[in-house]
C-alpha positions as a printed NumPy array, in Angstrom:
array([[-19.753,  -8.426, -14.986],
       [-23.312,  -7.314, -14.225],
       [-24.002,  -3.606, -14.617],
       [-24.821,  -3.442, -10.897],
       [-21.236,  -4.561, -10.201],
       [-19.502,  -1.95 , -12.372],
       [-17.845,  -0.385,  -9.343],
       [-15.726,  -3.551,  -8.999],
       [-14.554,  -3.548, -12.609],
       [-10.783,  -3.578, -12.945],
       [ -8.789,  -0.801, -14.581],
       [ -7.278,  -2.897, -17.388],
       [-10.677,  -4.318, -18.32 ],
       [-12.315,  -0.885, -18.175],
       [ -9.74 ,   0.656, -20.531],
       [-10.343,  -2.158, -23.048],
       [-14.091,  -1.589, -22.906],
       [-13.674,   2.18 , -23.19 ],
       [-11.634,   1.702, -26.37 ],
       [-14.155,  -0.783, -27.761],
       [-16.94 ,   1.742, -27.009],
       [-18.751,  -0.871, -24.91 ],
       [-18.448,   1.15 , -21.702],
       [-18.316,   4.867, -21.042],
       [-16.072,   6.536, -18.448],
       [-19.238,   8.329, -17.31 ],
       [-20.974,   5.001, -16.62 ],
       [-18.015,   3.757, -14.605],
       [-17.599,   7.001, -12.696],
       [-21.299,   7.139, -11.86 ],
       [-21.186,   3.539, -10.604],
       [-18.112,   4.182,  -8.438],
       [-19.541,   7.391,  -6.979],
       [-22.884,   5.702,  -6.266],
       [-21.031,   2.919,  -4.49 ],
       [-18.939,   5.432,  -2.547],
       [-22.01 ,   7.322,  -1.382],
       [-23.497,   4.045,  -0.163],
       [-20.471,   2.721,   1.742],
       [-18.744,   5.843,   3.087],
       [-21.066,   6.147,   6.124],
       [-19.964,   2.614,   7.041],
       [-16.213,   2.743,   6.435],
       [-15.31 ,   6.476,   6.466],
       [-12.332,   6.23 ,   4.108],
       [-12.611,   9.585,   2.289],
       [-11.133,  12.828,   3.57 ],
       [-12.423,  14.876,   0.639],
       [-14.61 ,  14.269,  -2.443],
       [-14.786,  15.806,  -5.918],
       [-17.814,  14.092,  -7.431],
       [-19.067,  16.92 ,  -9.649],
       [-15.612,  17.678, -11.009],
       [-14.981,  13.964, -11.614],
       [-18.209,  13.587, -13.582],
       [-17.267,  16.544, -15.785],
       [-13.842,  15.063, -16.47 ],
       [-15.424,  11.685, -17.211],
       [-17.618,  13.357, -19.862],
       [-14.503,  14.756, -21.539],
       [-12.88 ,  11.314, -21.478],
       [-16.063,   9.785, -22.907],
       [-15.936,  12.259, -25.807],
       [-12.315,  11.347, -26.565],
       [-13.115,   7.639, -26.746],
       [-16.255,   8.309, -28.791],
       [-14.395,  10.177, -31.528],
       [-11.48 ,   7.751, -31.546],
       [ -8.976,  10.32 , -30.322],
       [ -5.644,   9.36 , -28.84 ],
       [ -6.111,   8.43 , -25.191],
       [ -3.751,   8.239, -22.253],
       [ -2.95 ,   5.145, -20.102],
       [ -5.437,   5.989, -17.32 ],
       [ -7.935,   7.933, -19.442],
       [-11.277,   8.096, -17.628],
       [-10.416,   5.847, -14.662],
       [-11.707,   6.76 , -11.161],
       [ -8.634,   7.458,  -9.046],
       [ -8.484,   7.821,  -5.265],
       [ -5.477,   9.763,  -3.95 ],
       [ -3.984,   9.228,  -0.508],
       [ -4.393,  12.454,   1.448],
       [ -0.69 ,  12.493,   2.32 ],
       [  0.079,  13.343,  -1.316],
       [ -0.072,  17.102,  -1.837],
       [ -2.271,  18.642,  -4.528],
       [ -1.819,  22.311,  -5.37 ],
       [ -4.604,  24.457,  -3.951],
       [ -6.036,  21.712,  -1.711],
       [ -5.625,  21.107,   2.046],
       [ -2.326,  19.632,   3.169],
       [ -3.167,  18.78 ,   6.774],
       [ -1.31 ,  15.483,   7.257],
       [ -4.488,  14.46 ,   9.097],
       [ -3.686,  16.888,  11.923],
       [ -6.349,  19.231,  13.325],
       [ -3.75 ,  21.932,  13.904],
       [ -2.798,  21.914,  10.211],
       [ -6.323,  21.701,   8.802],
       [ -6.032,  25.122,   7.14 ],
       [ -2.711,  24.415,   5.405],
       [ -2.953,  24.609,   1.616],
       [ -0.484,  22.856,  -0.691],
       [  1.446,  24.954,  -3.185],
       [  2.526,  21.984,  -5.315],
       [  1.161,  18.661,  -6.569],
       [  3.279,  15.632,  -5.683],
       [  5.151,  14.043,  -8.562],
       [  3.303,  10.726,  -8.719],
       [ -0.108,  12.388,  -8.497],
       [  0.869,  14.832, -11.224],
       [  1.785,  11.854, -13.407],
       [ -1.524,  10.123, -12.667],
       [ -3.447,  13.257, -13.649],
       [ -1.403,  13.716, -16.831],
       [ -2.114,  10.053, -17.683],
       [ -5.865,  10.714, -17.564],
       [ -6.73 ,   9.436, -14.093],
       [ -9.724,  11.258, -12.614],
       [ -9.593,  11.998,  -8.892],
       [-13.034,  11.645,  -7.318],
       [-11.756,  11.432,  -3.721],
       [ -8.812,  11.66 ,  -1.375],
       [ -8.362,   8.861,   1.154],
       [ -7.798,   8.99 ,   4.892],
       [ -4.569,   8.298,   6.758],
       [ -3.452,   8.298,  10.373],
       [ -1.916,  11.582,  11.487],
       [  1.353,  12.201,   9.634],
       [  0.926,   8.709,   8.15 ],
       [  2.803,   7.314,  11.144],
       [  0.703,   4.323,  12.254],
       [ -0.401,   0.907,  11.016],
       [ -4.033,   1.764,  11.69 ],
       [ -6.178,   4.667,  10.473],
       [ -7.958,   7.135,  12.755],
       [ -7.541,  10.838,  13.546],
       [ -9.398,  13.574,  15.383],
       [ -9.678,  15.388,  12.041],
       [-11.35 ,  12.603,  10.028],
       [-12.531,  10.038,  12.58 ],
       [-12.095,   6.247,  12.443],
       [-11.667,   4.46 ,   9.111],
       [-13.007,   0.9  ,   9.179],
       [-12.278,  -2.347,   7.366],
       [-15.006,  -3.238,   4.83 ],
       [-14.573,  -6.942,   5.605],
       [-15.17 ,  -6.496,   9.33 ],
       [-15.796,  -2.969,  10.567],
       [-14.575,  -3.741,  14.063],
       [-11.051,  -3.835,  12.634],
       [ -8.687,  -1.425,  10.936],
       [ -8.095,  -1.511,   7.178],
       [ -4.448,  -0.921,   8.09 ],
       [ -2.264,   2.127,   7.756],
       [ -1.   ,   4.417,   6.814],
       [ -2.668,   4.044,   3.399],
       [ -5.703,   2.711,   5.266],
       [ -8.274,   4.843,   3.495],
       [ -6.9  ,   3.646,   0.168],
       [ -7.107,  -0.024,   1.163],
       [-10.652,   0.283,   2.499],
       [-11.794,   2.273,  -0.536],
       [-10.516,  -0.284,  -3.029],
       [-11.901,  -3.257,  -1.112],
       [-15.316,  -1.588,  -0.925],
       [-15.42 ,  -0.885,  -4.668],
       [-15.327,   2.9  ,  -4.184],
       [-12.363,   3.485,  -6.532],
       [-10.77 ,   1.656,  -9.449],
       [ -7.131,   2.48 ,  -8.72 ],
       [ -5.467,   4.439,  -5.923],
       [ -2.193,   5.813,  -4.617],
       [ -0.297,   4.811,  -1.492],
       [  3.016,   5.474,   0.21 ],
       [  5.229,   3.246,   2.318],
       [  7.882,   4.169,   4.892],
       [  7.486,   1.162,   7.205],
       [  4.803,  -0.845,   5.418],
       [  2.174,   1.794,   4.75 ],
       [  1.196,   0.324,   1.374],
       [  1.544,  -3.356,   2.266],
       [ -0.014,  -3.305,   5.754],
       [ -3.368,  -1.997,   4.438],
       [ -3.132,  -4.109,   1.292],
       [ -3.02 ,  -7.158,   3.545],
       [ -5.619,  -5.962,   6.075],
       [ -8.013,  -4.889,   3.311],
       [ -7.505,  -7.775,   0.896],
       [ -6.097,  -5.8  ,  -2.041],
       [ -2.795,  -5.608,  -3.939],
       [ -0.136,  -3.144,  -2.84 ],
       [  3.313,  -2.568,  -4.288],
       [  6.358,  -0.989,  -2.655],
       [  8.69 ,  -0.227,  -5.562],
       [ 12.441,  -0.343,  -5.019],
       [ 14.087,   2.874,  -3.872],
       [ 14.375,   5.377,  -6.709],
       [ 11.895,   3.699,  -9.055],
       [  9.157,   6.283,  -8.425],
       [  9.873,   9.968,  -7.793],
       [  9.42 ,  11.676,  -4.441],
       [  9.575,  15.299,  -3.352],
       [ 12.376,  16.413,  -1.099],
       [ 13.379,  15.715,   1.613],
       [ 11.926,  12.23 ,   1.606],
       [ 13.308,  11.379,  -1.829],
       [ 16.625,  11.01 ,   0.008],
       [ 15.094,   8.771,   2.691],
       [ 15.635,   5.278,   1.331],
       [ 12.87 ,   3.848,   3.566],
       [ 10.289,   6.022,   1.811],
       [  8.412,   4.973,  -1.339],
       [  5.246,   6.072,  -3.132],
       [  3.449,   3.395,  -5.108],
       [  0.263,   1.895,  -6.503],
       [ -2.619,   0.004,  -4.911],
       [ -5.428,  -1.778,  -6.755],
       [ -7.602,  -4.898,  -6.645],
       [ -5.493,  -6.917,  -9.094],
       [ -1.857,  -7.383, -10.044],
       [ -2.466,  -6.178, -13.624],
       [ -4.19 ,  -2.996, -12.427],
       [ -1.298,  -2.391, -10.03 ],
       [  1.179,  -2.766, -12.901],
       [ -0.847,  -0.349, -15.037],
       [ -0.661,   2.32 , -12.341],
       [  2.984,   1.605, -11.498],
       [  3.929,   2.167, -15.144],
       [  2.439,   5.654, -14.929],
       [  4.186,   6.506, -11.659],
       [  7.633,   5.139, -12.514],
       [ 10.571,   6.802, -14.178],
       [ 13.21 ,   9.467, -13.637],
       [ 12.15 ,  12.949, -12.624],
       [ 14.109,  16.124, -13.255],
       [ 13.698,  17.25 ,  -9.639],
       [ 14.508,  13.96 ,  -7.899],
       [ 18.194,  13.053,  -7.953],
       [ 17.429,   9.586,  -6.549],
       [ 15.181,   8.442,  -9.406],
       [ 16.455,   5.715, -11.682],
       [ 17.153,   5.785, -15.402],
       [ 15.869,   4.413, -17.679],
       [ 12.18 ,   4.044, -16.83 ],
       [ 11.034,   0.455, -16.298],
       [  7.741,  -0.536, -17.944],
       [  6.061,  -3.664, -16.591],
       [  3.983,  -6.066, -18.684],
       [  0.33 ,  -6.454, -17.724],
       [  0.358, -10.22 , -18.343],
       [  2.887, -12.759, -17.099],
       [  4.1  , -16.193, -18.134],
       [  4.04 , -19.314, -15.959],
       [  6.24 , -19.536, -12.885],
       [  6.967, -23.206, -13.61 ],
       [ 10.533, -24.028, -12.569],
       [ 10.995, -20.811, -10.625],
       [ 12.776, -21.199,  -7.274],
       [ 11.184, -19.308,  -4.395],
       [ 12.509, -19.043,  -0.834],
       [ 10.037, -19.056,   2.035],
       [ 10.164, -17.894,   5.653],
       [  7.1  , -17.968,   7.885],
       [  8.549, -15.749,  10.621],
       [ 11.673, -14.055,   9.171],
       [ 13.531, -15.756,  11.999],
       [ 11.947, -13.817,  14.864],
       [  8.28 , -12.833,  14.404],
       [  5.332, -14.356,  16.237],
       [  2.773, -15.236,  13.537],
       [ -0.935, -15.815,  14.103],
       [ -2.155, -19.351,  13.368],
       [ -4.662, -18.201,  10.744],
       [ -1.971, -16.192,   8.981],
       [  0.233, -19.288,   8.966],
       [ -2.584, -21.403,   7.547],
       [ -3.324, -18.951,   4.748],
       [  0.371, -18.536,   3.955],
       [  0.743, -22.302,   3.594],
       [ -2.287, -22.349,   1.289],
       [ -0.649, -19.683,  -0.888],
       [  2.571, -21.709,  -0.989],
       [  0.587, -24.712,  -2.203],
       [ -0.834, -22.578,  -5.05 ],
       [  2.676, -21.634,  -6.095],
       [  3.835, -25.244,  -5.992],
       [  0.761, -26.334,  -7.94 ],
       [  1.735, -23.739, -10.559],
       [  5.122, -25.443, -10.907],
       [  7.338, -23.344,  -8.649],
       [  9.902, -24.875,  -6.305],
       [  9.304, -23.381,  -2.845],
       [ 11.86 , -24.093,  -0.12 ],
       [ 12.065, -22.868,   3.463],
       [ 15.129, -20.807,   4.403],
       [ 16.616, -19.391,   7.596],
       [ 17.252, -15.643,   7.471],
       [ 18.792, -15.63 ,  10.967],
       [ 17.191, -12.255,  11.696],
       [ 16.254, -11.246,  15.242],
       [ 14.235,  -8.504,  16.946],
       [ 17.27 ,  -6.247,  16.342],
       [ 15.573,  -5.661,  12.973],
       [ 12.775,  -3.775,  14.749],
       [ 15.341,  -1.806,  16.758],
       [ 17.053,  -0.784,  13.529],
       [ 13.793,   0.322,  11.931],
       [ 12.655,   2.282,  14.97 ],
       [ 15.989,   4.059,  15.372],
       [ 16.103,   5.012,  11.715],
       [ 12.441,   6.09 ,  11.546],
       [ 12.672,   7.846,  14.874],
       [ 15.826,   9.748,  14.025],
       [ 14.505,  11.036,  10.692],
       [ 10.719,  10.741,  10.484],
       [ 10.182,  11.164,  14.232],
       [ 12.156,  14.383,  14.313],
       [ 10.165,  15.785,  11.386],
       [  7.012,  15.189,  13.441],
       [  8.796,  16.583,  16.469],
       [  9.193,  19.911,  14.717],
       [  5.391,  20.203,  14.486],
       [  5.008,  18.946,  18.069],
       [  6.893,  21.912,  19.45 ],
       [  4.007,  24.134,  18.338],
       [  0.961,  21.846,  18.317],
       [  1.536,  18.94 ,  20.697],
       [ -1.786,  19.444,  22.526],
       [ -3.684,  19.093,  19.249],
       [ -1.956,  15.936,  18.013],
       [ -2.817,  12.227,  18.232],
       [ -1.049,  10.216,  20.976],
       [  0.558,   7.825,  18.494],
       [  2.06 ,  10.78 ,  16.594],
       [  3.502,  12.458,  19.685],
       [  4.864,   9.071,  20.77 ],
       [  6.956,   8.699,  17.618],
       [  8.005,  12.351,  17.917],
       [  9.185,  11.776,  21.487],
       [ 10.943,   8.577,  20.439],
       [ 12.77 ,  10.434,  17.699],
       [ 13.941,  13.139,  20.096],
       [ 15.722,  10.476,  22.172],
       [ 17.596,   8.896,  19.263],
       [ 21.198,   9.783,  18.541],
       [ 23.497,   9.831,  15.566],
       [ 25.012,   6.578,  16.831],
       [ 21.533,   4.99 ,  16.884],
       [ 21.18 ,   5.96 ,  13.241],
       [ 24.594,   4.509,  12.391],
       [ 23.721,   1.279,  14.211],
       [ 20.534,   0.992,  12.137],
       [ 22.714,   1.033,   9.019],
       [ 25.038,  -1.597,  10.495],
       [ 22.062,  -3.868,  11.171],
       [ 20.835,  -3.315,   7.621],
       [ 24.16 ,  -4.579,   6.348],
       [ 23.979,  -7.646,   8.574],
       [ 20.459,  -8.373,   7.33 ],
       [ 21.564,  -8.349,   3.71 ],
       [ 24.5  , -10.589,   4.58 ],
       [ 21.925, -13.389,   4.807],
       [ 19.184, -12.136,   2.467],
       [ 21.552, -11.33 ,  -0.41 ],
       [ 22.985, -14.85 ,  -0.796],
       [ 19.463, -16.306,  -0.517],
       [ 18.284, -14.099,  -3.373],
       [ 21.282, -15.203,  -5.419],
       [ 20.047, -18.785,  -5.108],
       [ 16.292, -18.083,  -5.36 ],
       [ 14.226, -15.863,  -7.639],
       [ 12.36 , -14.277,  -4.709],
       [ 11.454, -14.627,  -1.042],
       [  7.904, -14.983,   0.27 ],
       [  6.548, -14.499,   3.795],
       [  3.38 , -13.192,   5.455],
       [  2.736,  -9.468,   5.042],
       [  1.365,  -9.016,   8.557],
       [  1.819, -11.4  ,  11.469],
       [ -1.792, -10.675,  12.522],
       [ -4.691,  -9.932,  10.182],
       [ -5.49 ,  -6.574,  11.815],
       [ -5.848,  -4.69 ,  15.095],
       [ -9.113,  -2.99 ,  16.163],
       [-10.24 ,   0.026,  14.132],
       [ -9.739,   2.486,  17.01 ],
       [ -6.558,   0.867,  18.32 ],
       [ -4.006,   3.058,  20.121],
       [ -0.514,   1.577,  20.249],
       [  0.466,   3.946,  23.084],
       [ -2.014,   2.478,  25.589],
       [ -3.159,  -0.917,  24.282],
       [ -1.527,  -4.309,  23.938],
       [ -1.284,  -6.729,  21.019],
       [ -1.14 , -10.464,  21.535],
       [ -0.401, -13.111,  18.917],
       [ -1.118, -16.733,  19.853],
       [ -1.376, -15.56 ,  23.474],
       [  2.016, -13.84 ,  23.47 ],
       [  2.349, -10.073,  23.865],
       [  4.242,  -8.322,  21.058],
       [  5.345,  -4.752,  20.403],
       [  2.104,  -2.806,  19.793],
       [  3.593,  -0.379,  17.274],
       [  5.178,  -2.663,  14.657],
       [  5.317,  -6.083,  16.322],
       [  2.196,  -7.3  ,  14.505],
       [  3.45 ,  -6.489,  10.988],
       [  6.269,  -7.953,   8.872],
       [  6.755,  -5.148,   6.383],
       [  9.391,  -2.821,   7.872],
       [ 12.36 ,  -5.211,   7.288],
       [ 11.891,  -4.563,   3.59 ],
       [ 11.979,  -0.813,   4.003],
       [ 15.387,  -1.447,   5.519],
       [ 16.068,  -3.624,   2.437],
       [ 14.682,  -0.763,   0.361],
       [ 16.201,  -1.689,  -2.994],
       [ 14.127,  -4.871,  -3.   ],
       [ 10.728,  -4.553,  -4.746],
       [  7.932,  -5.936,  -2.553],
       [  4.284,  -6.761,  -3.244],
       [  1.449,  -7.862,  -0.968],
       [ -1.317, -10.006,  -2.449],
       [ -4.318, -11.471,  -0.605],
       [ -3.781, -14.921,   0.896],
       [ -7.138, -15.603,   2.592],
       [ -9.459, -14.63 ,   5.432],
       [ -8.923, -15.261,   9.129],
       [-11.448, -16.583,  11.668],
       [-12.973, -13.093,  11.977],
       [-13.38 , -12.609,   8.243],
       [-10.443, -10.195,   7.992],
       [ -8.021, -10.627,   5.055],
       [ -4.42 , -11.739,   5.348],
       [ -1.615, -11.158,   2.868],
       [  1.382, -12.826,   1.26 ],
       [  4.484, -10.672,   0.857],
       [  6.665, -11.225,  -2.225],
       [ 10.205,  -9.858,  -1.968],
       [ 12.295,  -9.615,  -5.123],
       [ 15.97 ,  -9.312,  -5.861],
       [ 17.167,  -5.704,  -5.913],
       [ 15.395,  -3.822,  -8.703],
       [ 13.842,  -6.996, -10.133],
       [ 10.27 ,  -5.681, -10.264],
       [  8.956,  -8.017, -13.026],
       [  9.595, -11.232, -11.091],
       [  7.629,  -9.915,  -8.111],
       [  4.667,  -9.152, -10.382],
       [  5.003, -12.543, -12.067],
       [  4.747, -14.392,  -8.754],
       [  1.918, -12.149,  -7.565],
       [ -0.002, -12.856, -10.775],
       [  0.438, -16.61 , -10.211],
       [ -1.029, -16.427,  -6.688],
       [ -3.904, -14.307,  -7.964],
       [ -4.633, -16.602, -10.925],
       [ -5.031, -19.567,  -8.587],
       [ -7.614, -17.797,  -6.455],
       [ -8.854, -14.441,  -7.842],
       [-10.707, -12.056,  -5.553],
       [-13.474,  -9.555,  -6.395],
       [-14.479, -11.245,  -9.678],
       [-17.58 , -12.666,  -8.005],
       [-19.868, -11.107,  -5.368],
       [-19.017, -13.971,  -2.995],
       [-15.377, -12.775,  -2.963],
       [-16.189,  -9.241,  -1.832],
       [-16.911,  -7.614,   1.551],
       [-20.509,  -8.012,   2.718],
       [-21.154,  -4.315,   3.211]])
């Protein structure tokens, strides 16, 4: 890779070069910060920067590599942290103007692990308010834009993370996912995003007991995503839901030849854009060319899946937002007050019905995953909505048909309902507007390695970011 392209170097490759003393963490950090300073006026994906502090930490990492000292898994890597994750002593605003002066008194568990593993935070990334939308704009931080086409969103809620990675302004980054908030932006931004199965990565309370909610890694490659996931994963003394023992993923994977993979284009009910369908079929061909057996299946799901997700999210997440609304409604974004109002209308019976629907969904998915190693489908039914989209006032159409503007254009939330299934989004192509699309890989419960194995096979057939022609034209 040319020195002018250092900001796109992957994490696994960088660590190897650090250890071989062929690259310094200072060189990489300087390249990433220079890139960030160039692209941030165009995409606006940072909520806060720490360039001077990051350079000082990079010098310390450089010294460790130079003297051959023992180094940690992420030693010297530029790390972007989603602003939703709290960091002791820093703002904890949730993207809300009314909470701009809030200061966190604790660092979230996964971020603490990233720091202890040697990751160097040079920036925090933007989110929608309270991380409750599939797009990424707030009154506090403004509109975050997609590096591939700035008229469109990079997705949400980890939208700043997706845009930052795609633009080469970080090497690895954190995300979180309660309805698709890692996978939606991974697809929109053309990067890799991983929703681990419930309990794999620790969460703070109360959301550690919300089985829809997951924190996880985002990166530009499957191997880099695995590297970061290995740091985040494992039981935590303060999270009763975390799993023992810790799972450690390999960074390289064997052939998928002979593997049986189930495929659904629409999950039984979604309207899917023609370009998304085309790119999904191209990804299926890559898997078949690699020796996998890919067969279409019928999940028999209906739009009741969306009802289940909305009732669950509304009853729990919406009422958390509603608590803030009672004091600050006039200062909040319309999409946030909408979900707060929705939550206030839900009942205990709505919540129970969401669990009943979840059981019915697994009645069909479970037997399919007994027969097949994994299920694949599009990540989003549409590449992206406009950057300043407002789901409370605007419409979304797919192939000329109007769909629900809040979640009707994404296909991620069913697998928050199926939360014990590990799920990855990998890039599948570009649509007619130059916006990325994604392929979603759904594993058997707690079978993380197979998901990474399939993701690596798709990536190997058509790697992104390794050449300038496969990067956004910023």
